[in-house]
N, C-alpha and C positions, 0 to 999 in steps of 0.2 A: 790509698790513703784511707784510713778509717774514721778519721776526724770527721763529725758532724753527721756520721750514719747513724740512724735510730731506729729503733724498732717500732713499726706501725701499730698505731691503737686499734684493739678490737680485731685484731689480727694475727696468726699464728706463723712465724717463720717471714714475713714481709719486711724489708729493710727499707728505708728511704732517707732522704738527706732532707736536713734542718732548712729551714726558710735561707738562711745566710748562707749555707753551702750550696745551694741550688742557685741561688743568684751568682755567686762566683764562679759555679760552672757554667752557667748560662754566659757569662760575660766572657770566660776562657773560651767557649764553641759556639758564639752567637751564631755562626752559619748553621749549626744543626738546629736550631731552633728558629729558623726564618728570615736569619739576617739582623743587621744592626736595628731597624726600624721597629720590628716586631720586638726586640729586648728592650726597647724602650716604652714601648706600648706595654709589655709586661711589669717593667718596673714601675711606671705610674700607678697600677693597681696595688701596689704594696705599700702598706701604711706604716710600718713599723720594721726597723733593722738593727741589729745588737751589732754596734761599731766594733766591739771586742771580737767578737767571733768572724766579721769580715775580715779585720786587720789578721787575726789568727789564720784564716784560710789561705789570705793572699798570701802569707808569711810561710807558709806551708809549701803553696806552688815555688814562690820565691823567685817568680818570672818577671822581668822588666817589662817584656811586652803586656802582661795580664794588670800590672799596674797602670801602666797608660790606658790600656782599655777601660778599666775601672773608673780611672778619672775622668774620663771623655763620658763614659755612661752615667755616672753619678753626677758631673758636673753639668751636663744638659737638663737636670734634674732637680738640681740643688736648689734652684732659687723659691721653690714651694715647701721644700720639706727640710726641716731644721736637722734631723737625723741624717739626713745625705750631705748637708754642709758638715756636719761634724765628721763623715766619712772622708769628704772632699780633704778636709784639715789633716786628717791621720795621714792621707796618702801624700798630701804636700810636704808634710813633716818627713816621711818615708823617701823622697826621693829629693829633698832640699838641695844637695849638694849636687844633682842630675839636672839635665835639661826636663823641665816637666811641662805637661800641658795643662794651663792652669783651670781649676774648677770656677764656674761663674757664679 
């Protein structure tokens, strides 16, 4: 998937993912970044996420398990952050007809 891959500033030939893609990839493979608790610790340090980009990356992966992991991850932090509340709303709308893990 090339979506969300950008050229790093002040470098030549170094490509990185944008913050939203990094967050979705970290949720997808949280065991590779130190587990779920470490994922939540990292998410707490993020001050802004673009809802549109998050939804687009989730839609590209289009995996029910990833939607569920994202709801749980963002749901545990949504009380303090309006952006994450918005992300939870989008995730709940995405799976309204399916059994969901509610955001709190």
